[in-house]
Phi, psi and omega in degrees: 000144185250127177284124183249124178246120183303139174094346182243081177271150175292149186305333182282346175275355175216064189290335179287339179286334187262000179293338180079208184274028175292126184307319185261031184260178179076211191297319182293331178292313180295318182293321177302314191289323178295319182290331179274339181277335181299308181290337181298322184291324180292322175297316179295325180293320177296315174308309180302311187292328179282327184265349182278156171291140187312318186278352180249356186297322176299308183297319177296321178294322172295321178294321180296315179301309182301319178291322178299316174298314180297323179291322180295309178298320172299312180299316182292326176291320189273331180305308179296330177293310177290331178289328176297326183277310186273328191103146175302324177294328180285323177301313177301310177307310179299325179295329180293338179295323181298311178294324175304315178292327169302313179298316181300314177298315182296326179291325176300320176292319178303310178301321180294319185291323181291322180285334178279339175283334176284340180295000000 
C-alpha cells in the first residue's frame, strides 16, 4: 500500500517538472506531439484500407485500432519508468525512433505506388 500525501507526488507522476531547463521541454513539446499524432492515425487507417484485401479491411482496421490503444497504454505506463533509469534525453531520443521508422516505411510504400502507376 502506498501512502499518499497531497502535494507530494512520486517523480514518475510529474515527468515534465523533472525535465529541467531544456528549451523545448514541457507543455509546448507535449502540445506539438499531440497535434502531430492526431493526423497520423487517419493516415495509417487509409493505408490499411487501401492495401488490405476487400474482405479483410474491416478486421484489419479493428486490429489496427486495438493495437494502437494497447501500444499507447503500454507507452504511457513505461515511459516514466524507463526515463527514471536512462534519463529523459535518452528517452526522448528513443521515442524519436518510432516516427523515423514510420517515415521510412511510408516512403517505401510511396515508391512502390509510383512504380505501379508507371506500369
